[in-house]
C-alpha positions in Angstrom: 0.0 0.0 0.0 1.4 3.3 -1.0 2.3 5.8 1.7 0.1 8.7 2.7 2.9 11.0 1.7 3.3 9.7 -1.8 -0.4 9.7 -2.4 -0.5 13.3 -1.1 2.3 14.3 -3.5 0.6 12.7 -6.4 -2.9 14.2 -6.0 -3.0 17.1 -3.7 -0.6 19.1 -5.9 -3.4 19.2 -8.4 -6.6 19.8 -6.5 -8.6 19.7 -9.7 -7.3 16.3 -10.5 -10.1 14.7 -8.6 -12.5 16.0 -11.3 -11.5 13.2 -13.6 -12.2 10.6 -10.9 -15.9 11.3 -10.8 -16.5 10.0 -14.3 -15.1 6.5 -13.5 -17.3 6.1 -10.5 -20.5 7.4 -12.1 -20.0 5.2 -15.1 -19.5 2.2 -12.9 -22.6 3.0 -11.0 -20.8 3.1 -7.6 -21.9 6.6 -6.7 -25.5 7.7 -6.8 -26.7 11.2 -6.2 -26.7 11.6 -2.4 -29.3 14.4 -2.6 -27.2 16.5 -0.3 -27.7 20.2 -1.1 -24.7 22.5 -1.5 -24.4 25.9 0.0 -25.1 28.5 -2.7 -23.1 31.7 -2.7 -23.5 34.7 -4.9 -20.7 35.1 -7.5 -18.8 38.3 -7.2 -18.8 40.4 -10.3 -15.9 39.8 -12.7 -13.4 42.6 -12.6 -13.6 44.5 -15.9 -13.1 42.7 -19.2 -9.7 41.3 -18.5 -8.5 39.1 -21.4 -7.5 35.7 -20.4 -4.4 34.3 -22.1 -5.9 31.4 -24.0 -2.5 30.4 -25.5 -4.0 30.8 -29.0 -6.3 27.8 -28.4 -9.6 29.7 -28.7 -10.3 32.3 -31.5 -11.2 35.4 -29.6 -14.3 37.4 -30.3 -14.4 41.0 -29.3 -17.9 42.0 -28.6 -17.2 45.3 -26.7 -18.5 48.6 -28.0 -15.0 49.6 -29.2 -14.7 46.6 -31.5 -18.2 46.8 -33.2 -18.4 43.0 -32.9 -15.6 42.4 -35.3 -13.9 39.0 -35.1 -10.1 38.7 -34.8 -9.0 37.9 -38.3 -6.6 35.2 -37.3 -9.4 33.3 -35.6 -11.4 33.1 -38.8 -8.4 32.2 -40.9 -7.5 29.4 -38.4 -11.0 28.0 -38.6 -11.1 28.2 -42.4 -7.9 26.2 -42.6 -9.4 23.3 -40.8 -10.4 20.3 -43.0 -13.8 20.9 -44.5 -14.7 17.2 -44.4 -14.1 16.9 -40.7 -17.5 16.8 -39.0 -16.2 17.5 -35.5 -13.6 20.2 -35.0 -11.1 19.1 -32.4 -10.7 21.9 -29.9 -7.7 22.2 -27.7 -7.4 22.9 -24.0 -5.9 25.9 -22.4 -2.3 25.6 -21.3 -3.3 25.3 -17.6 -5.8 22.6 -18.4 -3.2 20.7 -20.4 -0.8 20.8 -17.5 -3.3 19.4 -15.2 -4.3 16.6 -17.6 -0.7 15.7 -18.3 0.1 15.5 -14.6 -2.9 13.2 -13.9 -1.5 9.9 -12.4 -2.8 6.5 -13.6 -4.9 5.2 -10.8 -5.1 1.7 -9.4 -7.4 0.1 -6.9 -6.4 2.2 -3.9 -6.8 5.4 -5.9 -10.3 4.3 -6.9 -11.1 4.0 -3.2 -10.0 7.6 -2.8 -12.1 8.7 -5.8 -15.1 6.9 -4.3 -14.8 8.6 -0.9 -14.0 12.0 -2.4 -17.1 11.9 -4.6 -19.3 10.7 -1.7 -18.1 13.7 0.4 -18.2 16.2 -2.5 -20.6 18.4 -0.7 -18.0 19.0 2.1 -15.4 20.6 -0.1 -17.5 22.2 -2.9 -19.9 25.1 -3.1 -22.3 26.5 -5.7 -21.7 29.6 -7.7 -24.3 30.8 -10.2 -23.4 31.4 -13.9 -25.7 32.5 -16.7 -26.1 30.3 -19.9 -27.7 31.8 -23.0 -29.2 29.0 -25.1 -30.5 29.8 -28.6 -32.0 27.8 -31.4 -32.8 28.9 -35.0 -33.9 26.9 -38.0 -32.7 29.2 -40.8 -34.3 27.3 -43.7 -31.1 27.3 -45.8 -30.9 31.1 -45.9 -27.8 33.3 -45.6 -27.7 35.9 -42.8 -29.7 38.9 -44.0 -30.0 40.8 -40.7 -28.0 41.3 -37.5 -28.6 38.7 -34.8 -28.1 41.2 -31.9 -31.9 41.4 -31.2 -31.7 37.7 -30.5 -28.3 37.0 -29.0 -27.9 40.4 -27.3 -31.3 40.6 -25.8 -30.3 40.1 -22.1 -29.8 43.1 -19.9 -26.3 41.8 -18.8 -23.8 39.8 -20.8 -24.2 36.0 -20.2 -21.3 33.9 -19.0 -21.8 31.4 -21.8 -23.5 31.1 -25.2 -24.7 27.8 -26.7 -26.2 28.6 -30.1 -27.8 26.0 -32.3 -28.8 26.1 -36.0 -30.8 23.7 -38.1 -31.1 23.6 -41.9 -28.0 25.7 -42.2 -27.7 24.6 -45.8 -30.3 22.7 -47.8 -28.2 22.1 -50.9 -27.3 18.7 -52.2 -23.6 19.5 -51.7 -24.2 20.0 -48.0 -26.4 16.9 -47.7 -24.1 14.5 -49.4 -20.6 16.0 -48.8 -21.1 18.0 -45.6 -19.6 21.0 -47.2 -21.1 24.5 -47.0 -19.8 28.1 -47.1 -22.8 29.0 -44.8 -21.0 27.7 -41.8 -18.5 30.6 -41.8 -21.3 33.1 -42.7 -23.5 32.2 -39.8 -20.6 31.8 -37.4 -19.5 35.4 -38.2 -23.1 36.6 -37.8 -23.3 35.0 -34.3 -19.9 36.5 -33.2 -21.1 39.9 -34.2 -24.4 39.5 -32.5 -23.1 38.5 -29.0 -23.7 40.9 -26.1 -21.6 44.0 -26.6 -20.6 44.4 -23.0 -18.3 41.4 -22.8 -15.5 39.7 -24.8 -16.0 36.0 -25.7 -13.9 33.1 -26.8 -15.2 30.6 -29.4 -14.5 27.3 -27.6 -16.1 24.8 -30.0 -17.9 24.5 -33.3 -19.5 21.2 -34.4 -21.6 20.6 -37.5 -23.4 17.7 -39.2 -24.7 18.8 -42.6 -27.1 21.6 -41.6 -27.1 21.1 -37.8 -24.5 23.3 -36.1 -23.7 24.2 -32.5 -21.5 27.0 -31.4 -20.1 27.4 -27.9 -18.8 30.7 -26.6 -17.6 31.6 -23.1 -16.5 34.9 -21.6 -12.8 35.2 -21.9 -12.2 35.1 -18.2 -14.0 31.7 -17.9 -12.1 30.0 -20.7 -9.3 28.7 -18.4 -11.9 26.8 -16.4 -13.2 24.8 -19.4 -11.7 21.3 -19.7 -12.5 17.8 -21.1 -14.1 19.3 -24.1 -15.5 16.8 -26.6 -17.9 16.9 -29.5 -19.9 14.1 -31.2 -22.6 13.8 -34.0 -25.3 11.3 -34.8 -27.3 11.1 -38.0 -30.8 9.7 -37.8 -31.6 10.1 -41.5 -32.0 7.2 -43.9 -30.2 4.0 -42.7 -29.4 5.9 -39.5 -26.5 7.7 -41.2 -27.6 10.6 -43.3 -27.1 13.8 -41.4 -30.1 15.8 -42.7 -31.7 14.8 -39.3 -29.9 14.0 -36.1 -27.9 15.8 -33.5 -24.6 17.4 -32.7 -23.5 17.7 -29.1 -20.7 18.9 -26.9 -19.6 18.0 -23.4 -17.2 19.9 -21.1 -16.3 20.3 -17.5 -16.7 23.8 -16.1 -14.9 24.1 -12.7 -16.2 20.9 -11.0 -19.5 20.4 -13.0 -20.1 18.3 -16.1 -22.3 19.9 -18.8 -23.7 18.4 -22.0 -25.3 20.5 -24.7 -27.3 18.8 -27.5 -28.7 20.5 -30.7 -31.1 18.2 -32.6 -33.3 18.3 -35.7 -35.9 15.6 -35.5 -38.2 14.1 -38.1 -40.7 16.4 -39.8 -44.4 16.2 -40.6 -47.3 16.4 -38.2 -48.1 12.7 -38.2 -44.6 11.5 -37.5 -44.4 12.1 -33.8 -43.5 8.4 -33.2 -40.6 8.8 -35.6 -39.5 11.9 -33.6 -39.6 9.8 -30.4 -37.4 7.2 -32.1 -35.0 9.9 -33.3 -34.7 11.1 -29.7 -34.1 7.6 -28.3 -31.5 6.9 -31.1 -29.6 10.1 -30.2 -29.6 9.2 -26.5 -28.3 5.6 -27.2 -25.9 6.3 -30.0 -24.3 9.6 -29.0 -21.3 8.6 -26.9 -18.4 10.8 -25.8 -15.0 9.1 -25.6 -13.0 9.9 -22.6 -9.3 11.0 -22.6 -8.4 7.7 -20.9 -9.3 5.1 -23.6 -9.7 2.4 -20.9 -12.7 4.2 -19.6 -16.2 3.6 -20.9 -17.7 6.3 -23.1 -20.1 8.8 -21.5 -23.7 9.0 -22.5 -25.7 12.2 -22.7 -27.4 11.5 -19.4 -24.1 11.0 -17.5 -23.7 14.7 -16.8 -24.6 17.0 -14.0 -26.6 19.2 -16.4 -28.0 18.4 -19.8 -29.1 21.3 -22.1 -31.2 20.2 -25.1 -32.2 22.6 -27.8 -33.2 22.5 -31.5 -36.0 22.1 -34.0 -37.7 19.2 -32.3 -40.5 19.4 -34.9 -43.3 18.4 -32.6 -46.6 19.9 -33.8 -50.1 20.7 -32.5 -52.5 17.8 -32.9 -56.3 17.6 -33.1 -56.8 21.2 -34.1 -57.2 22.7 -37.6 -55.4 25.8 -38.7 -58.4 28.1 -37.9 -58.8 26.8 -34.4 -55.1 27.3 -33.7 -55.1 30.8 -35.1 -58.1 31.7 -33.0 -56.4 30.5 -29.8 -53.3 32.5 -30.8 -55.4 35.6 -31.3 -56.8 35.2 -27.8 -53.2 34.5 -26.5 -54.6 31.4 -24.8 -51.2 29.7 -24.9 -52.0 27.5 -22.0 -55.0 25.8 -23.8 -53.0 25.7 -27.1 -50.1 24.0 -25.3 -52.4 21.2 -24.2 -52.5 20.1 -27.8 -48.8 20.2 -28.2 -47.3 16.8 -29.2 -44.1 17.2 -27.2 -46.0 18.0 -24.0 -48.2 15.0 -24.6 -45.2 12.7 -25.2 -43.4 14.0 -22.1 -46.6 13.5 -20.0 -46.7 9.9 -21.3 -42.9 9.5 -20.4 -42.2 8.5 -24.0 -39.4 11.1 -24.4 -37.3 13.6 -22.4 -37.9 11.8 -19.0 -36.5 14.0 -16.3 -36.3 17.1 -18.5 -37.9 20.4 -17.7 -39.2 23.0 -20.1 -40.2 26.5 -19.0 -43.7 27.9 -19.5 -44.4 28.9 -23.1 -45.8 32.4 -23.3 -44.8 33.3 -26.9 -46.3 32.7 -30.4 -45.6 29.5 -32.2 -42.3 29.7 -34.0 -43.3 28.0 -37.3 -44.4 28.5 -40.0 -44.2 32.1 -41.3 -43.9 33.5 -44.8 -40.2 34.3 -45.1 -39.4 38.0 -44.5 -42.6 38.6 -42.5 -44.6 37.9 -39.4 -47.4 36.5 -41.4 -48.5 32.8 -41.0 -47.9 30.5 -43.9 -50.0 31.5 -46.9 -48.6 28.8 -49.2 -50.9 26.1 -50.7 -49.9 23.8 -47.8 -51.0 26.4 -45.2 -49.1 24.8 -42.4 -50.7 24.7 -38.9 -48.6 27.0 -36.6 -46.6 25.0 -34.1 -43.9 25.4 -31.4 -41.3 23.4 -33.3 -38.3 25.1 -31.8 -37.7 24.2 -28.1 -35.2 24.4 -25.2 -35.3 21.9 -22.3 -32.9 21.1 -19.5 -32.1 18.3 -17.0 -30.3 18.6 -13.7 -30.3 20.3 -10.4 -29.7 23.9 -9.4 -31.0 25.3 -12.7 -33.3 28.3 -12.8 -34.8 29.8 -16.0 -34.7 33.6 -16.2 -36.4 33.9 -19.6 -37.9 31.8 -22.4 -39.0 33.6 -25.5 -39.1 33.9 -29.3 -37.7 36.8 -31.3 -40.2 38.1 -33.8 -37.9 40.8 -35.1 -35.9 38.3 -37.1 -37.5 37.5 -40.4 -34.8 35.7 -42.4 -36.4 32.3 -42.1 -39.8 30.6 -42.0 -39.0 29.9 -38.3 -38.5 32.4 -35.5 -35.4 32.0 -33.2 -35.9 31.1 -29.6 -33.8 31.8 -26.6 -33.6 30.7 -22.9 -31.5 32.3 -20.3 -30.6 29.8 -17.5 -28.9 30.5 -14.2 -27.0 27.3 -13.3 -25.3 26.5 -10.0 -21.8 25.3 -10.8 -19.7 23.4 -8.3 -16.5 25.1 -7.3 -13.8 23.5 -5.1 -12.8 25.0 -1.8 -9.1 23.9 -1.8 -8.7 24.1 1.9 -11.7 21.9 2.6 -10.6 19.5 -0.2 -7.1 19.1 1.3 -8.6 18.3 4.7 -11.1 15.8 3.3 -8.5 14.1 1.2 -6.1 13.6 4.1 -8.9 12.2 6.3 -9.8 9.7 3.6 -6.2 8.6 3.2 -5.8 8.1 6.9 -8.9 6.0 7.1 -7.8 3.8 4.2 -4.4 3.2 5.9 -6.4 1.4 8.6 -7.9 -1.1 6.1 -6.4 -4.6 6.4 -4.3 -5.6 3.4 -5.2 -9.3 3.7 -8.9 -8.7 2.8 -9.5 -10.4 -0.5 -12.2 -9.0 -2.8 -15.1 -11.2 -3.7 -18.5 -10.9 -5.5 -21.6 -13.0 -5.8 -23.0 -13.4 -9.4 -26.7 -13.5 -10.1 -26.1 -16.1 -12.8 -23.2 -17.6 -14.7 -25.2 -18.8 -17.7 -27.0 -16.6 -20.1 -29.3 -17.8 -23.0 -30.4 -15.7 -25.9 -33.2 -17.2 -27.9 -34.0 -16.6 -31.5 -31.5 -13.8 -32.2 -32.3 -11.9 -35.3 -30.5 -9.5 -37.7 -30.4 -5.9 -36.2 -32.7 -6.8 -33.3 -31.2 -6.0 -29.9 -31.4 -8.5 -27.0 -30.1 -8.0 -23.5 -29.8 -9.9 -20.2 -28.7 -8.4 -16.9 -25.9 -9.8 -14.8 -25.9 -8.4 -11.2 -22.7 -8.4 -9.2 -22.9 -8.1 -5.4 -19.8 -7.2 -3.4 -20.0 -9.6 -0.5 -16.4 -9.0 0.5 -14.8 -6.9 3.2 -13.3 -4.3 0.8 -14.4 -2.5 -2.3 -13.5 -4.3 -5.5 -12.5 -3.4 -9.0 -13.7 -5.7 -11.9 -13.0 -6.0 -15.6 -13.9 -8.5 -18.4 -10.5 -9.6 -19.7 -9.3 -11.2 -23.0 -9.0 -14.9 -23.3 -5.7 -16.4 -24.6 -5.1 -15.7 -28.3 -8.3 -13.6 -28.7 -8.1 -9.8 -29.5 -11.0 -8.7 -27.3 -12.9 -9.9 -24.2 -15.9 -11.0 -26.3 -17.2 -11.9 -29.7 -18.1 -8.9 -32.0 -21.9 -9.5 -31.6 -21.7 -9.3 -27.8 -20.9 -6.4 -25.5 -20.9 -6.0 -21.7 -21.9 -2.6 -20.4 -20.0 -1.6 -18.4 -17.0 -3.8 -19.2 -15.1 -2.6 -16.1 -16.0 -0.8 -13.0 -15.8 -0.4 -9.2 -18.2 -1.7 -6.5 -18.2 -0.3 -3.0 -18.4 -2.8 -0.1 -21.9 -4.2 0.1 -22.8 -2.5 -3.2 -24.4 -4.0 -6.3 -23.6 -3.5 -10.0 -25.9 -4.3 -12.9 -24.1 -5.2 -16.1 -26.1 -5.5 -19.4 -25.0 -8.3 -21.6 -26.1 -7.2 -25.0 -26.4 -9.2 -28.3 -26.7 -7.3 -31.6 -26.0 -8.8 -35.0 -25.2 -6.3 -37.8 -23.8 -6.4 -41.3 -20.3 -7.1 -40.0 -21.3 -10.3 -38.1 -24.4 -11.5 -39.9 -22.6 -13.3 -42.8 -20.7 -15.8 -40.6 -23.8 -16.5 -38.5 -26.0 -17.0 -41.5 -23.5 -19.5 -42.9 -23.3 -21.4 -39.6 -19.5 -20.7 -39.4 -20.1 -18.8 -36.2 -22.6 -19.5 -33.4 -24.1 -17.5 -30.6 -21.6 -18.9 -28.1 -18.9 -17.3 -26.0 -17.2 -17.5 -22.6 -16.6 -14.3 -20.7 -13.9 -14.0 -18.1 -14.7 -11.6 -15.2 -11.5 -10.6 -13.4 -11.4 -9.1 -9.9 -8.2 -7.1 -9.1 -6.4 -8.9 -6.3 -9.2 -11.5 -6.5 -10.2 -14.5 -8.6 -11.6 -14.9 -12.1 -15.2 -15.9 -12.8 -16.3 -17.6 -16.0 -19.7 -16.8 -17.6 -21.3 -18.8 -20.4 -23.2 -17.0 -23.2 -25.2 -19.1 -25.7 -28.2 -18.9 -28.0 -29.5 -19.6 -31.4 -29.4 -17.3 -34.5 -32.2 -17.3 -37.1 -30.6 -17.0 -40.5 -31.5 -13.9 -42.6 -31.4 -12.8 -46.2 -29.7 -9.7 -44.8 -26.0 -10.4 -44.7 -26.3 -13.4 -47.2 -24.6 -13.3 -50.6 -26.4 -12.7 -53.9 -25.1 -16.1 -55.1 -26.5 -17.9 -52.1 -29.9 -16.2 -52.3 -30.3 -17.0 -56.0 -30.0 -20.7 -55.1 -32.9 -20.4 -52.6 -36.5 -20.5 -54.0 -37.9 -20.8 -50.5 -37.4 -18.2 -47.6 -34.1 -18.7 -45.9 -35.5 -19.7 -42.6 -37.3 -22.6 -44.2 -34.1 -24.0 -45.5 -32.0 -26.6 -43.5 -28.9 -24.9 -42.0 -26.8 -27.6 -43.5 -28.0 -26.6 -47.0 -27.1 -23.0 -46.3 -23.7 -24.0 -45.0 -23.0 -26.1 -48.1 -23.9 -23.2 -50.4 -21.5 -20.8 -48.6 -18.6 -23.2 -47.8 -17.3 -23.7 -51.3 -16.2 -21.4 -54.1 -18.6 -20.3 -56.8 -17.1 -22.7 -59.4 -17.6 -25.8 -57.3 -20.8 -24.8 -55.6 -23.5 -27.5 -55.7 -26.7 -26.4 -57.4 -29.6 -26.7 -54.9 -32.2 -26.0 -57.6 -32.0 -26.8 -61.4 -32.1 -23.2 -62.5 -30.9 -20.5 -60.2 -33.1 -17.4 -59.8 -32.1 -14.5 -62.0 -32.0 -12.2 -58.9 -32.7 -12.9 -55.3 -36.5 -13.0 -54.7 -36.0 -10.7 -51.7 -34.7 -7.9 -53.9 -37.6 -8.5 -56.4 -40.1 -8.3 -53.6 -38.9 -4.9 -52.3 -38.3 -3.3 -55.7 -41.7 -4.6 -57.0 -43.5 -3.2 -53.9 -41.9 0.2 -54.5 -42.5 0.1 -58.3 -46.2 -0.5 -57.7 -46.8 1.7 -54.7 -44.2 4.4 -54.6 -43.2 5.9 -58.0 -44.6 9.3 -57.0 -43.6 9.1 -53.3 -41.9 12.3 -52.1 -38.5 12.0 -50.3 -38.2 8.3 -51.3 -34.8 6.9 -50.2 -34.2 10.1 -48.2 -36.8 10.0 -45.4 -36.2 7.1 -42.9 -38.7 4.4 -42.2 -39.7 3.1 -38.8 -37.6 0.6 -37.0 -40.6 -1.5 -36.0 -41.7 -1.7 -39.6 -38.2 -2.7 -40.8 -38.3 -5.7 -38.4 -41.6 -6.8 -39.8 -40.3 -6.5 -43.4 -37.2 -8.5 -42.4 -39.3 -11.3 -40.9 -41.6 -11.3 -44.0 -38.6 -11.7 -46.3 -37.0 -14.4 -44.1 -40.1 -16.5 -43.4 -42.4 -15.8 -46.4 -45.2 -14.6 -44.1 -47.2 -12.5 -44.8 -47.5 -12.8 -48.5 -47.0 -9.0 -49.1 -44.6 -6.7 -47.5 -45.9 -4.7 -44.5 -44.9 -1.1 -43.6 -44.8 2.2 -45.3 -43.0 3.0 -48.6 -40.2 4.7 -46.7 -39.7 1.6 -44.5 -39.5 -0.7 -47.6 -37.1 1.7 -49.3 -34.8 1.8 -46.3 -35.0 -2.0 -46.0 -33.7 -2.2 -49.6 -30.8 0.1 -48.8 -29.9 -1.9 -45.7 -30.1 -5.1 -47.7 -27.6 -3.8 -50.3 -25.4 -2.4 -47.6 -25.3 -5.8 -45.7 -24.2 -7.9 -48.8 -20.9 -9.5 -48.0 -19.8 -9.0 -51.6 -21.3 -5.8 -53.1 -23.2 -5.9 -56.4 -20.1 -4.7 -58.1 -17.5 -7.1 -56.6 -14.5 -5.7 -54.8 -12.2 -7.1 -57.5 -13.7 -4.7 -60.1 -13.9 -1.6 -57.9 -10.7 -0.1 -59.1 -11.6 -0.6 -62.8 -14.9 1.3 -62.1 -12.9 4.3 -60.8 -10.5 4.3 -63.7 -13.2 4.3 -66.4 -15.9 6.4 -64.6 -15.9 9.2 -67.2 -16.4 6.8 -70.2 -19.9 5.4 -70.7 -18.9 2.5 -73.0 -16.0 1.5 -70.6 -18.4 1.6 -67.7 -20.8 -0.7 -69.5 -17.9 -3.1 -70.3 -17.0 -3.4 -66.6 -20.7 -4.2 -65.8 -20.6 -7.0 -68.5 -17.7 -8.6 -66.5 -19.9 -9.0 -63.4 -21.0 -12.5 -62.3 -24.3 -13.2 -64.0 -26.5 -12.9 -60.9 -24.6 -9.7 -59.8 -25.1 -8.3 -63.3 -28.8 -9.0 -63.2 -29.2 -7.2 -59.9 -27.2 -4.2 -61.1 -29.3 -3.9 -64.3 -32.6 -4.5 -62.4 -32.0 -1.8 -59.8 -30.7 0.7 -62.5 -33.9 0.1 -64.6 -36.1 0.6 -61.5 -34.3 3.9 -60.6 -34.7 5.1 -64.2 -38.4 4.4 -63.9 -38.5 6.5 -60.7 -36.8 9.4 -62.5 -39.7 9.5 -65.0 -41.9 10.7 -62.0 -39.4 13.3 -60.8 -41.9 16.1 -60.9 -43.8 14.2 -58.1 -41.1 12.5 -56.1 -38.4 15.3 -56.5 -35.7 12.7 -57.2 -32.9 13.5 -59.7 -29.9 11.7 -61.1 -27.5 13.2 -58.5 -29.5 12.1 -55.5 -30.0 8.5 -56.7 -26.4 8.2 -57.9 -25.1 9.4 -54.5 -27.3 7.1 -52.5 -26.9 3.9 -54.6 -23.3 4.2 -55.8 -22.2 4.0 -52.1 -24.0 0.7 -51.8 -23.5 -0.9 -55.2 -19.8 0.1 -55.5 -18.4 -0.3 -52.0 -14.7 0.2 -51.5 -12.7 -2.6 -50.0 -10.9 0.1 -47.9 -11.9 3.5 -46.6 -13.2 5.7 -49.4 -12.0 9.3 -49.8 -14.1 12.1 -51.2 -12.5 11.8 -54.7 -13.4 8.1 -54.9 -17.0 8.8 -53.8 -17.4 11.3 -56.7 -16.0 8.8 -59.2 -18.3 6.0 -58.1 -21.2 8.4 -58.5 -20.1 9.4 -61.9 -19.8 5.8 -62.9 -23.3 5.0 -61.8 -24.8 8.1 -63.4 -24.2 6.6 -66.8 -26.8 3.9 -66.0 -29.4 6.4 -64.8 -29.5 8.6 -67.9 -30.2 5.9 -70.4 -33.6 5.6 -72.0 -35.0 8.5 -70.1 -38.1 10.0 -71.7 
């Protein structure tokens, strides 16, 4: 056991070092909120507008009267030089924060005990100080800034300490949608910087953008040195769960001793799609993970923060009222009654979304939809029902809203911007109290007997997963109870000659952690088969079988058995195999499927006398769309529903029911997922390079297609013919050659390695030759 003096030297010299300890413990579930209130003190006014030396890390924005809101030129130039294809700008830390991070020791079991005790006693050595956060959201409808943003961003009587400003639909062009490239990023960033409160100077700490969803984070210069652990992430919830026309961008950071997460989201549109919006919210919460500086630590979810601030165009509408009823209530300013018809309020009341979040009282006009350039409600043919699409919510303690309002003066968009000013109690460390608490903890640990061996009781050692299916999540819970005399640290460890602790279709969450004496830990064992693991399971070369080794530091190892059965799917099966199957794949003996996939194409035994020209599953999906969706708007661009995809998958795999269920959008997305999951793409990997080399020559492109294996060639020509048919109805479905080439080239001509932007453009050019033929 290390001496009290050495531990004191390691940690006490960096009183802020204990900040990083908190994440480990919260992620492992050791520490729960104790509910102890902290003493609140008023923050003394900051002296003047003293500039903090940011070491060149943050572009400085001068918003004082003498600067007229101009931005330091070097800040803009630096941002422009960053890679345009980088979705997340990597911000740096201040010099002081870097020094603290570099000095952080690598902690072992004893240090985890210190972390645990420090966090449990956090209320002894921390106190609250209030800081003001200005949150703003604005759907700009693809417009460029046409007016100053000061009426929105500078609307507070005193300058806020921080700004979190979110935009949606920053750019609606195809270039932005498919390549995430837009000049409007710089234009709106400049407009924001010039619109900040004139009585303070601000540093731009972070910018993160996904297509048209952008989040800007500014702090007053004097606070910049207290920002650390800054991370940013993005999640697309568009078609196939990837396209970034809908989704979220988010940042997380530590301010003094509090962890803050800010999310800017744009959820699914259309009044009837509230369930899709609910699904988008849940996808964002589950998929948006922040990686920690220590790669050994589990990623942080949105909810693993002291305070979560969520803003954006959430797109929830008003239900059960026609446009005249809505406008009548607006004229009476009966916002309370109008709010009772709000979809978001109803979904929150049903605990379908935003559980634990708070939204302030809405006392302003609906923010959508207006005629651009006016305060007049939508007069277009669609005559949209007004709605509060643009919202701001928060989650956490010690948060007080000072205002929540829209800003009618801005007329650039068909939305109005919204702002909320929050006063948030931030935890600051009293260094004297921290030192005293730390020393007391170390003294008490010295009394602990070294001979105590950690031990746990497991709720079960065998876990069975029944009827595992493609892209359908299953989970079982393992509960660990620390029945030993000391806290324990656990981790799932690799077995001999294996690269990871488990098979790729299995995860344990968390995979490592810390359990206090007498405490419990729930670990989710999750099974999920995706395109990377489906092929081997379909072929029977892999099974749902694994052994997990749970290791206790200074203790023994425990062995857990995971088993189950996988139901083969057409998703993840090869074109060659499926052309040999007249019956649904789940009606075929597993031995037959294994025989089809175990040998090369030349020696493969024919199961049927004449193979199918194309897989029947592709025919079913394309035929459904050909008959039902030639004039469907936003086809292959608007996502379907996950529940409907699962029904479509089951129908294709079992043959029941006779016709495909679900909406046109769900069938279209299922087709894209099917093509994406093919182990060998329609254009085999071996011909990929030839496609790039001849992409500008139509006859050469046709020659390459003629070299495809017969069933692959049939699929290629069948899909191209179907897409040409869709283009005949472009006046109704708004599809064009560029959109279809971009979506389908990425699936039909997949690269065997990571694809760069130039290659993407070449594959699109290649496929365009097959979309412009025979067009009438």
